[in-house]
CHARMM-style PDB file with segment names, atoms N, HN, CA, C and O in Angstrom:
ATOM      1  N   PRO     1       8.069  24.640  14.506  1.00  0.00      PROA
ATOM      2  CA  PRO     1       6.654  24.489  14.166  1.00  0.00      PROA
ATOM      3  C   PRO     1       6.407  24.758  12.679  1.00  0.00      PROA
ATOM      4  O   PRO     1       7.182  25.447  12.016  1.00  0.00      PROA
ATOM      5  N   ILE     2       5.329  24.206  12.188  1.00  0.00      PROA
ATOM      6  HN  ILE     2       4.700  23.647  12.726  1.00  0.00      PROA
ATOM      7  CA  ILE     2       4.894  24.443  10.808  1.00  0.00      PROA
ATOM      8  C   ILE     2       3.826  25.526  10.831  1.00  0.00      PROA
ATOM      9  O   ILE     2       2.845  25.422  11.567  1.00  0.00      PROA
ATOM     10  N   ILE     3       4.016  26.561  10.029  1.00  0.00      PROA
ATOM     11  HN  ILE     3       4.813  26.645   9.431  1.00  0.00      PROA
ATOM     12  CA  ILE     3       3.033  27.642   9.950  1.00  0.00      PROA
ATOM     13  C   ILE     3       2.555  27.739   8.510  1.00  0.00      PROA
ATOM     14  O   ILE     3       3.314  28.114   7.617  1.00  0.00      PROA
ATOM     15  N   ILE     4       1.284  27.397   8.294  1.00  0.00      PROA
ATOM     16  HN  ILE     4       0.667  27.093   9.020  1.00  0.00      PROA
ATOM     17  CA  ILE     4       0.658  27.481   6.982  1.00  0.00      PROA
ATOM     18  C   ILE     4      -0.646  28.236   7.167  1.00  0.00      PROA
ATOM     19  O   ILE     4      -1.493  27.821   7.959  1.00  0.00      PROA
ATOM     20  N   ASP     5      -0.819  29.327   6.456  1.00  0.00      PROA
ATOM     21  HN  ASP     5      -0.132  29.664   5.813  1.00  0.00      PROA
ATOM     22  CA  ASP     5      -2.019  30.144   6.588  1.00  0.00      PROA
ATOM     23  C   ASP     5      -3.264  29.299   6.334  1.00  0.00      PROA
ATOM     24  O   ASP     5      -3.356  28.627   5.307  1.00  0.00      PROA
ATOM     25  N   GLY     6      -4.204  29.327   7.242  1.00  0.00      PROA
ATOM     26  HN  GLY     6      -4.129  29.873   8.076  1.00  0.00      PROA
ATOM     27  CA  GLY     6      -5.445  28.580   7.096  1.00  0.00      PROA
ATOM     28  C   GLY     6      -5.412  27.183   7.691  1.00  0.00      PROA
ATOM     29  O   GLY     6      -6.459  26.553   7.836  1.00  0.00      PROA
ATOM     30  N   LEU     7      -4.222  26.682   8.040  1.00  0.00      PROA
ATOM     31  HN  LEU     7      -3.371  27.193   7.922  1.00  0.00      PROA
ATOM     32  CA  LEU     7      -4.113  25.352   8.639  1.00  0.00      PROA
ATOM     33  C   LEU     7      -4.485  25.437  10.111  1.00  0.00      PROA
ATOM     34  O   LEU     7      -3.908  26.230  10.856  1.00  0.00      PROA
ATOM     35  N   TRP     8      -5.435  24.632  10.527  1.00  0.00      PROA
ATOM     36  HN  TRP     8      -5.903  23.988   9.922  1.00  0.00      PROA
ATOM     37  CA  TRP     8      -5.889  24.660  11.913  1.00  0.00      PROA
ATOM     38  C   TRP     8      -5.169  23.635  12.773  1.00  0.00      PROA
ATOM     39  O   TRP     8      -4.773  23.936  13.899  1.00  0.00      PROA
ATOM     40  N   ALA     9      -4.994  22.414  12.245  1.00  0.00      PROA
ATOM     41  HN  ALA     9      -5.316  22.169  11.330  1.00  0.00      PROA
ATOM     42  CA  ALA     9      -4.406  21.360  13.077  1.00  0.00      PROA
ATOM     43  C   ALA     9      -3.791  20.264  12.223  1.00  0.00      PROA
ATOM     44  O   ALA     9      -4.225  20.017  11.098  1.00  0.00      PROA
ATOM     45  N   LEU    10      -2.773  19.609  12.775  1.00  0.00      PROA
ATOM     46  HN  LEU    10      -2.421  19.810  13.689  1.00  0.00      PROA
ATOM     47  CA  LEU    10      -2.149  18.411  12.206  1.00  0.00      PROA
ATOM     48  C   LEU    10      -2.065  17.377  13.323  1.00  0.00      PROA
ATOM     49  O   LEU    10      -1.653  17.696  14.438  1.00  0.00      PROA
ATOM     50  N   LEU    11      -2.458  16.139  13.024  1.00  0.00      PROA
ATOM     51  HN  LEU    11      -2.793  15.881  12.118  1.00  0.00      PROA
ATOM     52  CA  LEU    11      -2.421  15.104  14.054  1.00  0.00      PROA
ATOM     53  C   LEU    11      -2.285  13.741  13.397  1.00  0.00      PROA
ATOM     54  O   LEU    11      -3.023  13.421  12.466  1.00  0.00      PROA
ATOM     55  N   PHE    12      -1.342  12.935  13.878  1.00  0.00      PROA
ATOM     56  HN  PHE    12      -0.742  13.195  14.634  1.00  0.00      PROA
ATOM     57  CA  PHE    12      -1.232  11.562  13.398  1.00  0.00      PROA
ATOM     58  C   PHE    12      -2.322  10.723  14.048  1.00  0.00      PROA
ATOM     59  O   PHE    12      -2.738  10.995  15.174  1.00  0.00      PROA
ATOM     60  N   GLY    13      -2.786   9.694  13.328  1.00  0.00      PROA
ATOM     61  HN  GLY    13      -2.449   9.472  12.413  1.00  0.00      PROA
ATOM     62  CA  GLY    13      -3.780   8.781  13.872  1.00  0.00      PROA
ATOM     63  C   GLY    13      -3.263   8.098  15.128  1.00  0.00      PROA
ATOM     64  O   GLY    13      -2.056   7.977  15.337  1.00  0.00      PROA
ATOM     65  N   LEU    14      -4.192   7.658  15.955  1.00  0.00      PROA
ATOM     66  HN  LEU    14      -5.173   7.757  15.786  1.00  0.00      PROA
ATOM     67  CA  LEU    14      -3.833   7.043  17.230  1.00  0.00      PROA
ATOM     68  C   LEU    14      -4.061   5.540  17.233  1.00  0.00      PROA
ATOM     69  O   LEU    14      -3.902   4.888  18.265  1.00  0.00      PROA
ATOM     70  N   GLY    15      -4.434   4.985  16.076  1.00  0.00      PROA
ATOM     71  HN  GLY    15      -4.563   5.515  15.238  1.00  0.00      PROA
ATOM     72  CA  GLY    15      -4.701   3.555  15.974  1.00  0.00      PROA
ATOM     73  C   GLY    15      -6.183   3.257  16.140  1.00  0.00      PROA
ATOM     74  O   GLY    15      -6.933   4.071  16.680  1.00  0.00      PROA
ATOM     75  N   GLY    16      -6.596   2.092  15.677  1.00  0.00      PROA
ATOM     76  HN  GLY    16      -5.987   1.432  15.239  1.00  0.00      PROA
ATOM     77  CA  GLY    16      -7.997   1.686  15.782  1.00  0.00      PROA
ATOM     78  C   GLY    16      -8.914   2.631  15.030  1.00  0.00      PROA
ATOM     79  O   GLY    16      -8.610   3.037  13.908  1.00  0.00      PROA
ATOM     80  N   GLN    17     -10.033   2.983  15.643  1.00  0.00      PROA
ATOM     81  HN  GLN    17     -10.280   2.654  16.554  1.00  0.00      PROA
ATOM     82  CA  GLN    17     -11.008   3.867  15.009  1.00  0.00      PROA
ATOM     83  C   GLN    17     -10.525   5.310  14.936  1.00  0.00      PROA
ATOM     84  O   GLN    17     -11.165   6.141  14.292  1.00  0.00      PROA
ATOM     85  N   ALA    18      -9.411   5.618  15.583  1.00  0.00      PROA
ATOM     86  HN  ALA    18      -8.891   4.943  16.106  1.00  0.00      PROA
ATOM     87  CA  ALA    18      -8.850   6.976  15.552  1.00  0.00      PROA
ATOM     88  C   ALA    18      -7.883   7.162  14.393  1.00  0.00      PROA
ATOM     89  O   ALA    18      -7.147   8.149  14.359  1.00  0.00      PROA
ATOM     90  N   GLY    19      -7.870   6.230  13.437  1.00  0.00      PROA
ATOM     91  HN  GLY    19      -8.468   5.428  13.464  1.00  0.00      PROA
ATOM     92  CA  GLY    19      -6.988   6.340  12.272  1.00  0.00      PROA
ATOM     93  C   GLY    19      -5.666   5.643  12.506  1.00  0.00      PROA
ATOM     94  O   GLY    19      -5.206   5.521  13.642  1.00  0.00      PROA
ATOM     95  N   GLN    20      -5.058   5.187  11.427  1.00  0.00      PROA
ATOM     96  HN  GLN    20      -5.432   5.286  10.505  1.00  0.00      PROA
ATOM     97  CA  GLN    20      -3.779   4.489  11.519  1.00  0.00      PROA
ATOM     98  C   GLN    20      -2.672   5.457  11.924  1.00  0.00      PROA
ATOM     99  O   GLN    20      -2.718   6.643  11.597  1.00  0.00      PROA
ATOM    100  N   ALA    21      -1.684   4.940  12.635  1.00  0.00      PROA
ATOM    101  HN  ALA    21      -1.647   3.977  12.900  1.00  0.00      PROA
ATOM    102  CA  ALA    21      -0.590   5.775  13.131  1.00  0.00      PROA
ATOM    103  C   ALA    21       0.252   6.377  12.013  1.00  0.00      PROA
ATOM    104  O   ALA    21       0.972   7.349  12.246  1.00  0.00      PROA
ATOM    105  N   ASN    22       0.179   5.818  10.793  1.00  0.00      PROA
ATOM    106  HN  ASN    22      -0.405   5.029  10.603  1.00  0.00      PROA
ATOM    107  CA  ASN    22       0.951   6.370   9.674  1.00  0.00      PROA
ATOM    108  C   ASN    22       0.119   7.330   8.823  1.00  0.00      PROA
ATOM    109  O   ASN    22       0.551   7.720   7.738  1.00  0.00      PROA
ATOM    110  N   GLN    23      -1.055   7.712   9.295  1.00  0.00      PROA
ATOM    111  HN  GLN    23      -1.405   7.395  10.177  1.00  0.00      PROA
ATOM    112  CA  GLN    23      -1.895   8.681   8.595  1.00  0.00      PROA
ATOM    113  C   GLN    23      -1.793  10.032   9.298  1.00  0.00      PROA
ATOM    114  O   GLN    23      -1.896  10.113  10.522  1.00  0.00      PROA
ATOM    115  N   LEU    24      -1.591  11.084   8.518  1.00  0.00      PROA
ATOM    116  HN  LEU    24      -1.507  11.018   7.523  1.00  0.00      PROA
ATOM    117  CA  LEU    24      -1.525  12.439   9.057  1.00  0.00      PROA
ATOM    118  C   LEU    24      -2.829  13.150   8.700  1.00  0.00      PROA
ATOM    119  O   LEU    24      -3.106  13.395   7.526  1.00  0.00      PROA
ATOM    120  N   PHE    25      -3.618  13.474   9.701  1.00  0.00      PROA
ATOM    121  HN  PHE    25      -3.393  13.274  10.654  1.00  0.00      PROA
ATOM    122  CA  PHE    25      -4.897  14.143   9.506  1.00  0.00      PROA
ATOM    123  C   PHE    25      -4.707  15.648   9.644  1.00  0.00      PROA
ATOM    124  O   PHE    25      -3.869  16.108  10.419  1.00  0.00      PROA
ATOM    125  N   PHE    26      -5.490  16.410   8.888  1.00  0.00      PROA
ATOM    126  HN  PHE    26      -6.171  16.037   8.258  1.00  0.00      PROA
ATOM    127  CA  PHE    26      -5.392  17.862   8.981  1.00  0.00      PROA
ATOM    128  C   PHE    26      -6.771  18.495   8.887  1.00  0.00      PROA
ATOM    129  O   PHE    26      -7.691  17.933   8.291  1.00  0.00      PROA
ATOM    130  N   THR    27      -6.898  19.667   9.482  1.00  0.00      PROA
ATOM    131  HN  THR    27      -6.151  20.123   9.966  1.00  0.00      PROA
ATOM    132  CA  THR    27      -8.077  20.508   9.313  1.00  0.00      PROA
ATOM    133  C   THR    27      -7.592  21.880   8.884  1.00  0.00      PROA
ATOM    134  O   THR    27      -6.537  22.346   9.313  1.00  0.00      PROA
ATOM    135  N   ALA    28      -8.378  22.515   8.034  1.00  0.00      PROA
ATOM    136  HN  ALA    28      -9.236  22.136   7.686  1.00  0.00      PROA
ATOM    137  CA  ALA    28      -7.990  23.820   7.506  1.00  0.00      PROA
ATOM    138  C   ALA    28      -9.234  24.652   7.249  1.00  0.00      PROA
ATOM    139  O   ALA    28     -10.323  24.117   7.042  1.00  0.00      PROA
ATOM    140  N   GLY    29      -9.059  25.964   7.266  1.00  0.00      PROA
ATOM    141  HN  GLY    29      -8.175  26.398   7.434  1.00  0.00      PROA
ATOM    142  CA  GLY    29     -10.145  26.886   6.970  1.00  0.00      PROA
ATOM    143  C   GLY    29     -10.017  27.432   5.561  1.00  0.00      PROA
ATOM    144  O   GLY    29      -8.952  27.901   5.160  1.00  0.00      PROA
ATOM    145  N   LEU    30     -11.101  27.370   4.819  1.00  0.00      PROA
ATOM    146  HN  LEU    30     -11.966  26.990   5.144  1.00  0.00      PROA
ATOM    147  CA  LEU    30     -11.140  27.879   3.451  1.00  0.00      PROA
ATOM    148  C   LEU    30     -12.064  29.089   3.387  1.00  0.00      PROA
ATOM    149  O   LEU    30     -12.888  29.299   4.277  1.00  0.00      PROA
ATOM    150  N   HSD    31     -11.923  29.870   2.346  1.00  0.00      PROA
ATOM    151  HN  HSD    31     -11.253  29.699   1.623  1.00  0.00      PROA
ATOM    152  CA  HSD    31     -12.781  31.044   2.123  1.00  0.00      PROA
ATOM    153  C   HSD    31     -12.799  31.948   3.355  1.00  0.00      PROA
ATOM    154  O   HSD    31     -13.851  32.247   3.918  1.00  0.00      PROA
ATOM    155  N   GLN    32     -11.611  32.368   3.748  1.00  0.00      PROA
ATOM    156  HN  GLN    32     -10.756  32.125   3.290  1.00  0.00      PROA
ATOM    157  CA  GLN    32     -11.410  33.225   4.922  1.00  0.00      PROA
ATOM    158  C   GLN    32     -11.971  32.569   6.186  1.00  0.00      PROA
ATOM    159  O   GLN    32     -12.556  33.232   7.042  1.00  0.00      PROA
ATOM    160  N   GLU    33     -11.778  31.249   6.278  1.00  0.00      PROA
ATOM    161  HN  GLU    33     -11.303  30.711   5.582  1.00  0.00      PROA
ATOM    162  CA  GLU    33     -12.169  30.411   7.408  1.00  0.00      PROA
ATOM    163  C   GLU    33     -13.676  30.331   7.614  1.00  0.00      PROA
ATOM    164  O   GLU    33     -14.130  30.002   8.710  1.00  0.00      PROA
ATOM    165  N   ALA    34     -14.466  30.629   6.570  1.00  0.00      PROA
ATOM    166  HN  ALA    34     -14.098  30.897   5.680  1.00  0.00      PROA
ATOM    167  CA  ALA    34     -15.916  30.464   6.637  1.00  0.00      PROA
ATOM    168  C   ALA    34     -16.297  28.995   6.428  1.00  0.00      PROA
ATOM    169  O   ALA    34     -17.364  28.564   6.865  1.00  0.00      PROA
ATOM    170  N   ASP    35     -15.428  28.227   5.760  1.00  0.00      PROA
ATOM    171  HN  ASP    35     -14.562  28.578   5.405  1.00  0.00      PROA
ATOM    172  CA  ASP    35     -15.656  26.812   5.497  1.00  0.00      PROA
ATOM    173  C   ASP    35     -14.491  26.019   6.062  1.00  0.00      PROA
ATOM    174  O   ASP    35     -13.393  26.548   6.236  1.00  0.00      PROA
ATOM    175  N   GLY    36     -14.737  24.753   6.346  1.00  0.00      PROA
ATOM    176  HN  GLY    36     -15.629  24.323   6.205  1.00  0.00      PROA
ATOM    177  CA  GLY    36     -13.686  23.898   6.879  1.00  0.00      PROA
ATOM    178  C   GLY    36     -13.393  22.721   5.972  1.00  0.00      PROA
ATOM    179  O   GLY    36     -14.251  22.276   5.210  1.00  0.00      PROA
ATOM    180  N   LEU    37     -12.166  22.220   6.063  1.00  0.00      PROA
ATOM    181  HN  LEU    37     -11.469  22.582   6.682  1.00  0.00      PROA
ATOM    182  CA  LEU    37     -11.727  21.067   5.290  1.00  0.00      PROA
ATOM    183  C   LEU    37     -11.053  20.087   6.238  1.00  0.00      PROA
ATOM    184  O   LEU    37     -10.216  20.476   7.053  1.00  0.00      PROA
ATOM    185  N   PHE    38     -11.421  18.813   6.128  1.00  0.00      PROA
ATOM    186  HN  PHE    38     -12.100  18.497   5.466  1.00  0.00      PROA
ATOM    187  CA  PHE    38     -10.785  17.741   6.885  1.00  0.00      PROA
ATOM    188  C   PHE    38     -10.181  16.785   5.875  1.00  0.00      PROA
ATOM    189  O   PHE    38     -10.853  16.386   4.924  1.00  0.00      PROA
ATOM    190  N   GLY    39      -8.915  16.407   6.064  1.00  0.00      PROA
ATOM    191  HN  GLY    39      -8.368  16.731   6.837  1.00  0.00      PROA
ATOM    192  CA  GLY    39      -8.275  15.506   5.113  1.00  0.00      PROA
ATOM    193  C   GLY    39      -7.233  14.640   5.781  1.00  0.00      PROA
ATOM    194  O   GLY    39      -6.924  14.798   6.962  1.00  0.00      PROA
ATOM    195  N   VAL    40      -6.696  13.716   4.997  1.00  0.00      PROA
ATOM    196  HN  VAL    40      -6.947  13.587   4.037  1.00  0.00      PROA
ATOM    197  CA  VAL    40      -5.675  12.799   5.495  1.00  0.00      PROA
ATOM    198  C   VAL    40      -4.580  12.665   4.443  1.00  0.00      PROA
ATOM    199  O   VAL    40      -4.854  12.641   3.243  1.00  0.00      PROA
ATOM    200  N   ILE    41      -3.343  12.577   4.907  1.00  0.00      PROA
ATOM    201  HN  ILE    41      -3.120  12.596   5.882  1.00  0.00      PROA
ATOM    202  CA  ILE    41      -2.183  12.338   4.052  1.00  0.00      PROA
ATOM    203  C   ILE    41      -1.594  11.004   4.491  1.00  0.00      PROA
ATOM    204  O   ILE    41      -1.340  10.783   5.675  1.00  0.00      PROA
ATOM    205  N   GLN    42      -1.379  10.110   3.512  1.00  0.00      PROA
ATOM    206  HN  GLN    42      -1.585  10.290   2.550  1.00  0.00      PROA
ATOM    207  CA  GLN    42      -0.855   8.788   3.833  1.00  0.00      PROA
ATOM    208  C   GLN    42       0.152   8.376   2.774  1.00  0.00      PROA
ATOM    209  O   GLN    42      -0.098   8.521   1.577  1.00  0.00      PROA
ATOM    210  N   ALA    43       1.280   7.866   3.214  1.00  0.00      PROA
ATOM    211  HN  ALA    43       1.483   7.748   4.187  1.00  0.00      PROA
ATOM    212  CA  ALA    43       2.295   7.364   2.279  1.00  0.00      PROA
ATOM    213  C   ALA    43       1.784   6.094   1.610  1.00  0.00      PROA
ATOM    214  O   ALA    43       1.094   5.283   2.227  1.00  0.00      PROA
ATOM    215  N   VAL    44       2.135   5.939   0.339  1.00  0.00      PROA
ATOM    216  HN  VAL    44       2.695   6.598  -0.163  1.00  0.00      PROA
ATOM    217  CA  VAL    44       1.736   4.723  -0.395  1.00  0.00      PROA
ATOM    218  C   VAL    44       2.962   3.975  -0.856  1.00  0.00      PROA
ATOM    219  OT1 VAL    44       2.843   2.926  -1.490  1.00  0.00      PROA
TER     220      VAL     44
END
């Protein structure tokens, strides 16, 4: 498993409106988890 402090979830897209299968989506907590961040990592 990957353990990164503040990282809540990692999930690849499921296709269609759920994101492309080659996109890695993540959620993370910032400022001692008072704020949230949603992002995507995609190879170019």
